[in-house]
C-alpha positions as CSV (number, residue, x, y, z in Angstrom):
1,M,0.0,0.1,0.0
2,H,2.7,2.3,0.9
3,Q,4.4,1.7,-2.7
4,F,0.6,2.5,-4.2
5,L,0.5,5.6,-2.4
6,L,3.7,6.8,-3.7
7,L,2.6,6.4,-7.4
8,C,0.0,9.4,-7.2
9,N,-1.4,11.7,-4.9
10,H,-4.6,11.7,-3.2
11,K,-6.5,13.8,-5.9
12,T,-5.4,11.0,-8.6
13,L,-6.0,7.9,-6.4
14,F,-9.4,9.0,-5.6
15,T,-10.2,9.8,-9.1
16,A,-8.8,6.6,-10.6
17,L,-10.9,4.7,-7.8
18,I,-14.1,6.1,-8.9
19,L,-13.3,5.8,-12.4
20,L,-12.4,2.2,-12.3
21,L,-14.9,0.9,-9.8
22,G,-17.8,2.2,-11.9
23,I,-20.0,0.4,-9.4
24,G,-21.4,2.9,-7.0
25,S,-21.5,6.1,-5.6
26,L,-19.5,7.0,-2.6
27,N,-22.4,8.6,-1.0
28,A,-25.1,6.4,-2.5
29,M,-25.4,3.8,0.4
30,T,-24.6,3.5,4.3
31,S,-22.6,0.8,5.6
32,N,-24.5,-1.9,7.9
33,N,-22.6,-4.9,7.6
34,G,-23.7,-6.0,11.0
35,T,-20.9,-8.5,12.3
36,S,-20.7,-9.7,15.6
37,C,-18.3,-12.4,16.4
38,S,-20.1,-15.7,16.7
39,P,-18.7,-19.2,16.0
40,A,-19.8,-20.6,12.7
41,G,-23.3,-22.0,12.9
42,R,-24.4,-20.2,15.8
43,E,-27.8,-18.9,15.5
44,V,-27.7,-15.1,16.4
45,S,-31.2,-13.9,16.0
46,F,-34.7,-15.1,14.8
47,Q,-37.5,-13.2,13.7
48,Q,-41.1,-13.9,11.8
49,C,-43.5,-11.7,9.9
50,K,-46.4,-12.1,7.6
51,Y,-46.0,-11.9,3.7
52,D,-49.2,-12.3,1.5
53,G,-50.7,-14.4,3.8
54,S,-47.6,-16.5,4.5
55,E,-45.5,-16.7,7.7
56,I,-42.0,-15.8,6.5
57,K,-39.2,-16.6,9.3
58,K,-35.6,-15.1,9.4
59,E,-32.8,-16.3,11.3
60,T,-29.4,-14.9,11.3
61,I,-26.3,-17.3,11.4
62,A,-22.6,-16.9,11.7
63,Y,-21.1,-18.8,8.6
64,D,-17.4,-17.9,8.9
65,G,-16.2,-15.8,11.7
66,E,-17.8,-12.7,11.8
67,L,-19.5,-12.9,8.4
68,L,-23.3,-13.4,8.9
69,L,-26.2,-14.8,6.6
70,D,-29.8,-14.1,7.0
71,R,-32.0,-17.5,6.2
72,Y,-35.5,-16.7,5.0
73,Y,-37.9,-19.6,4.6
74,C,-41.5,-20.2,5.0
75,N,-42.5,-23.9,6.2
76,D,-46.1,-23.8,4.8
77,A,-44.5,-23.2,1.1
78,Q,-42.8,-26.6,1.2
79,E,-45.7,-28.1,-0.9
80,K,-44.4,-26.0,-3.9
81,C,-40.9,-27.4,-3.9
82,P,-40.1,-29.0,-7.2
83,T,-38.6,-32.0,-6.1
84,V,-40.5,-35.4,-5.5
85,D,-39.1,-35.4,-2.0
86,K,-40.0,-31.9,-1.4
87,K,-36.5,-30.5,-0.5
88,S,-36.1,-26.9,-0.9
89,P,-34.3,-24.8,-3.7
90,A,-31.8,-22.1,-2.4
91,M,-30.7,-18.7,-3.6
92,I,-27.8,-17.1,-1.9
93,F,-28.0,-13.2,-2.4
94,M,-25.0,-10.8,-2.4
95,F,-25.9,-7.1,-1.5
96,G,-24.3,-4.3,-3.7
97,G,-22.1,-1.5,-2.4
98,A,-19.1,-0.9,-4.6
99,F,-17.1,-3.5,-2.4
100,Y,-16.8,-1.0,0.4
101,T,-20.3,-0.5,1.7
102,G,-23.8,-2.1,1.6
103,S,-26.1,-4.3,3.8
104,R,-27.4,-7.6,3.4
105,D,-30.8,-6.7,4.8
106,R,-31.3,-3.4,3.0
107,K,-35.0,-3.0,2.9
108,D,-35.3,-2.7,-0.8
109,Y,-34.1,-6.3,-1.1
110,I,-36.8,-7.8,1.2
111,P,-39.8,-8.1,-0.9
112,Y,-37.5,-10.2,-3.5
113,F,-36.5,-12.5,-0.4
114,H,-40.0,-13.0,0.9
115,Y,-41.7,-13.5,-2.7
116,L,-39.2,-16.1,-3.2
117,A,-39.5,-17.9,0.1
118,K,-43.3,-17.8,-0.4
119,H,-42.6,-19.9,-3.3
120,G,-40.6,-22.5,-1.5
121,I,-37.2,-21.1,-2.0
122,Q,-35.0,-20.6,1.0
123,V,-33.1,-17.5,0.6
124,F,-29.7,-16.8,2.2
125,S,-28.6,-13.2,2.1
126,I,-25.0,-13.0,3.1
127,D,-22.2,-10.9,4.5
128,Y,-18.9,-10.6,2.5
129,R,-15.7,-9.3,3.1
130,L,-15.7,-5.5,1.7
131,G,-12.0,-5.5,0.1
132,L,-12.1,-1.8,-1.0
133,K,-13.5,-0.4,2.5
134,P,-10.1,0.5,3.9
135,L,-8.9,2.2,1.1
136,V,-11.8,4.3,0.5
137,E,-12.2,5.3,4.0
138,K,-8.4,6.3,4.2
139,M,-9.1,8.3,1.0
140,Q,-12.3,10.0,2.4
141,G,-10.6,10.8,5.8
142,S,-7.3,12.4,4.2
143,S,-9.2,14.3,1.2
144,N,-9.5,18.3,1.7
145,T,-12.7,19.0,-0.2
146,S,-11.8,22.7,-0.3
147,E,-8.7,22.1,-2.5
148,Q,-9.7,19.1,-4.3
149,E,-10.4,19.7,-8.2
150,S,-13.3,18.0,-9.9
151,P,-13.0,14.8,-11.2
152,A,-13.5,15.8,-14.8
153,E,-10.5,18.1,-14.5
154,A,-8.3,15.6,-12.8
155,S,-9.1,12.9,-15.4
156,N,-8.0,15.1,-18.2
157,K,-4.5,15.7,-16.6
158,K,-1.6,13.5,-17.8
159,E,-0.3,13.2,-14.3
160,P,3.2,11.4,-13.9
161,G,2.2,7.7,-12.6
162,K,-1.5,8.0,-13.1
163,L,-1.4,4.7,-15.5
164,A,0.5,2.9,-13.0
165,A,-1.9,3.8,-10.3
166,A,-4.9,3.0,-12.4
167,K,-3.1,-0.7,-12.9
168,M,-2.6,-0.8,-9.1
169,L,-6.5,0.3,-8.5
170,I,-7.7,-2.6,-11.0
171,T,-5.5,-5.1,-9.2
172,L,-7.2,-3.9,-5.9
173,L,-10.8,-4.1,-7.3
174,G,-9.7,-7.8,-8.8
175,K,-8.5,-8.7,-5.4
176,S,-11.5,-7.5,-3.7
177,I,-14.2,-9.3,-6.3
178,D,-12.0,-12.6,-5.7
179,M,-12.3,-12.0,-1.7
180,A,-16.2,-11.9,-2.1
181,V,-16.1,-14.9,-4.6
182,E,-14.4,-16.7,-1.9
183,D,-16.9,-15.6,0.9
184,L,-19.9,-16.7,-1.6
185,Y,-18.1,-20.0,-2.0
186,K,-17.6,-20.3,1.9
187,A,-21.2,-19.5,2.4
188,T,-22.2,-22.0,-0.3
189,A,-20.4,-24.8,1.6
190,F,-21.7,-23.8,4.9
191,I,-25.3,-24.3,3.4
192,I,-24.3,-27.7,1.8
193,S,-22.9,-28.7,5.1
194,N,-26.5,-27.9,6.9
195,A,-28.6,-29.2,3.9
196,E,-30.3,-32.0,5.5
197,R,-31.2,-30.1,8.8
198,W,-32.6,-27.3,6.4
199,N,-34.1,-29.7,3.9
200,I,-32.1,-28.2,1.0
201,D,-31.7,-29.9,-2.5
202,T,-27.8,-29.2,-3.0
203,A,-28.6,-29.5,-6.8
204,L,-30.9,-26.5,-6.7
205,I,-28.4,-24.1,-5.3
206,M,-28.6,-20.6,-7.2
207,T,-26.7,-17.3,-6.8
208,S,-28.0,-13.7,-7.3
209,G,-26.9,-10.3,-6.8
210,S,-27.4,-6.5,-7.0
211,S,-24.5,-4.4,-8.6
212,A,-21.3,-5.5,-6.9
213,G,-23.1,-8.6,-5.6
214,A,-24.2,-9.3,-9.2
215,I,-20.7,-8.9,-10.3
216,T,-19.5,-11.4,-7.5
217,A,-22.1,-13.9,-8.6
218,L,-21.2,-13.6,-12.1
219,Q,-17.4,-14.1,-11.5
220,A,-18.0,-17.0,-9.3
221,E,-20.0,-18.7,-12.0
222,Y,-17.4,-17.7,-14.5
223,Y,-14.4,-19.3,-12.3
224,L,-16.5,-22.4,-11.8
225,S,-16.8,-22.8,-15.4
226,N,-12.9,-22.8,-16.1
227,Q,-11.9,-24.4,-12.8
228,A,-13.3,-26.0,-9.7
229,S,-13.1,-24.3,-6.3
230,S,-11.3,-25.9,-3.3
231,Y,-14.1,-24.6,-1.2
232,L,-16.9,-26.6,-2.9
233,P,-17.5,-30.3,-3.1
234,S,-16.2,-31.9,-6.3
235,G,-18.5,-31.8,-9.0
236,F,-20.9,-28.9,-7.3
237,K,-22.4,-26.7,-9.9
238,Y,-24.7,-23.7,-9.2
239,A,-28.2,-24.4,-10.7
240,G,-28.8,-20.8,-11.8
241,V,-27.4,-17.2,-11.6
242,I,-29.7,-13.9,-11.4
243,S,-27.9,-10.8,-11.9
244,F,-29.1,-7.2,-11.5
245,A,-26.6,-4.8,-13.3
246,G,-23.6,-7.1,-13.2
247,A,-20.7,-7.6,-15.0
248,I,-17.4,-9.8,-15.3
249,L,-14.0,-8.4,-14.6
250,N,-11.4,-10.1,-17.0
251,L,-7.6,-9.3,-16.2
252,K,-5.8,-11.7,-18.1
253,D,-6.6,-12.9,-21.5
254,K,-9.8,-12.9,-23.6
255,M,-13.0,-14.3,-21.8
256,R,-13.1,-18.2,-22.2
257,W,-15.7,-20.7,-20.9
258,E,-14.2,-24.3,-20.6
259,K,-17.8,-25.4,-20.0
260,S,-21.2,-24.0,-20.4
261,P,-22.1,-22.0,-17.3
262,A,-25.4,-22.3,-15.1
263,P,-28.6,-20.8,-16.7
264,M,-28.3,-16.9,-16.3
265,M,-30.7,-14.1,-16.0
266,L,-29.1,-10.9,-16.8
267,F,-31.0,-7.5,-15.9
268,H,-29.4,-4.3,-17.1
269,G,-30.1,-0.9,-18.1
270,N,-28.4,0.1,-21.7
271,A,-27.6,3.6,-20.3
272,D,-26.0,2.3,-16.9
273,A,-22.8,4.7,-16.2
274,N,-21.9,2.8,-13.1
275,V,-21.6,-0.8,-14.2
276,P,-20.9,-1.2,-18.1
277,Y,-24.0,-2.6,-19.9
278,E,-21.7,-3.5,-22.9
279,R,-17.8,-3.4,-22.2
280,I,-15.4,-1.1,-20.9
281,W,-11.6,-1.2,-21.2
282,T,-9.2,-0.8,-18.3
283,P,-5.3,-0.6,-18.5
284,M,-5.3,-4.4,-17.3
285,G,-8.4,-5.7,-19.0
286,C,-12.1,-5.4,-19.5
287,F,-15.4,-5.0,-17.4
288,N,-17.6,-7.4,-19.5
289,G,-21.4,-6.2,-19.1
290,S,-24.4,-8.1,-19.5
291,K,-24.8,-7.5,-23.2
292,Y,-21.2,-8.6,-23.9
293,I,-22.0,-11.7,-21.6
294,S,-25.3,-12.6,-23.5
295,Q,-23.5,-12.6,-26.9
296,Q,-20.9,-14.9,-25.5
297,L,-23.5,-17.1,-24.3
298,S,-25.5,-16.9,-27.3
299,K,-22.5,-18.1,-29.4
300,M,-22.2,-21.2,-27.1
301,D,-26.0,-21.8,-27.0
302,A,-25.9,-21.5,-23.4
303,P,-29.3,-21.0,-21.9
304,H,-29.9,-17.6,-20.5
305,Y,-32.4,-14.9,-20.3
306,F,-31.2,-11.3,-21.0
307,Y,-33.5,-8.3,-19.8
308,T,-32.7,-5.2,-21.4
309,Y,-34.2,-1.7,-20.0
310,E,-33.5,1.0,-22.5
311,E,-33.3,4.5,-21.4
312,A,-32.5,3.1,-18.0
313,N,-29.7,3.9,-15.8
314,H,-28.2,1.9,-12.5
315,S,-31.7,1.7,-11.1
316,I,-31.8,-1.6,-12.5
317,A,-29.8,-2.9,-10.0
318,L,-32.8,-2.7,-7.7
319,T,-36.1,-2.2,-9.7
320,P,-36.6,-5.8,-10.9
321,M,-36.6,-7.1,-7.5
322,L,-39.7,-5.0,-7.0
323,Q,-41.3,-5.1,-10.6
324,N,-40.2,-8.2,-12.3
325,L,-41.0,-10.8,-9.6
326,P,-43.1,-13.2,-11.9
327,E,-40.6,-13.0,-14.8
328,I,-38.0,-14.2,-12.3
329,L,-40.1,-16.9,-10.9
330,G,-40.8,-17.7,-14.4
331,F,-37.2,-18.3,-15.2
332,I,-36.4,-20.3,-12.1
333,E,-39.2,-22.6,-13.1
334,D,-38.3,-23.1,-16.8
335,Y,-34.7,-22.7,-16.9
336,V,-33.6,-24.2,-13.5
337,Y,-36.5,-26.7,-12.4
338,S,-37.6,-27.8,-16.0
339,N,-34.0,-27.4,-17.5
340,K,-35.3,-26.0,-20.7
341,Q,-32.8,-24.7,-23.2
342,Y,-34.3,-21.3,-24.0
343,I,-32.3,-18.2,-25.2
344,T,-34.5,-15.3,-24.4
345,N,-34.1,-11.5,-25.0
346,T,-36.8,-9.2,-23.7
347,I,-36.3,-5.5,-24.4
348,V,-38.3,-3.0,-22.5
349,E,-39.0,0.2,-24.7
350,Q,-39.5,3.3,-22.7
351,P,-40.5,5.9,-25.5
352,F,-41.5,8.6,-23.2
353,A,-38.6,8.4,-21.0
354,P,-35.7,11.0,-21.2
355,K,-33.1,10.2,-23.5
356,L,-30.1,9.0,-21.8
357,K,-26.2,8.8,-23.0
358,K,-25.4,5.4,-24.3
359,R,-21.8,6.1,-25.7
360,L,-20.2,6.7,-22.3
361,R,-16.5,7.6,-21.9
362,I,-14.1,7.5,-19.2
363,K,-15.1,10.8,-17.6
364,D,-19.1,10.0,-17.9
365,Y,-18.1,7.1,-15.5
366,I,-16.4,9.5,-12.9
367,K,-19.5,11.8,-13.0
368,A,-22.0,9.1,-12.6
369,N,-20.2,8.0,-9.3
370,L,-19.8,11.1,-7.6
């Protein structure tokens, strides 16, 4: 870290971080990553509530040191389980927050959790380590707003060491994503180890995420398509992935899929200036958005559902969890339960919506994140 800070001053560092993250405003969310130190498997709390006539229960459990997960389930929905033995599917959810903030129990997510639980799917909303939190807090604490130039002004300067700083930031981002992926794998292993107690079908474990969480879910599936994880049982596969404004970061060669991934449902706005809808170049590789991922999956004839909102920004990291619940359940029933080999593209046109910029440049991503 000391070597990195020598490469550029705080102004450049701050600008480069926001530019290269492209996945959340510094002021967009508040951190509430609730972590009380508990042995793995210990129940921390229990709640229950009513949702559309069904009793939804929630228990909070430590799955790895201080990392917690919230389990949402509905006992009277067991008859809706698709398996003969009535074992439950499971959905692991990862929150958004640019890998430095966010909360597993943000109120905007709860209708999504309750809807799935009502339909017989146990939901596990998990904590994960926020790899960029120390760096962002350090910069926020040391930056002098009265002296700081605008991000647009800083981005137009050819400052010494800026390219090296950018490369270092991308490396840090990549490590933060990998850290989150590792926690997802650990949470998955924990759920598998408790599958009998919770009546879960381990062949029907799915992942889902919003923004940074969607990036993690997609990245985890991308890795598993190319190499097995030591954290997971041999031969384990996720049954499906649902992404709300996600992408895959590729720092090495071109994207490649050694085997076909799990069925994916990809929601994205085509004017998203936070997470790329198509693809954005970085000094060390590319951020591959939902459109680019869909194109690759189509070439492989891999089943997936690509859902584009025209004239929509990063709000699609949240709105489908409120507005597209029947479509999400339909995807799960068709692609996951019934194993239908569909490739579906849905485009939601909004002819009366304000026209948003689509050809986004580096400075546009900076402005969108501040």
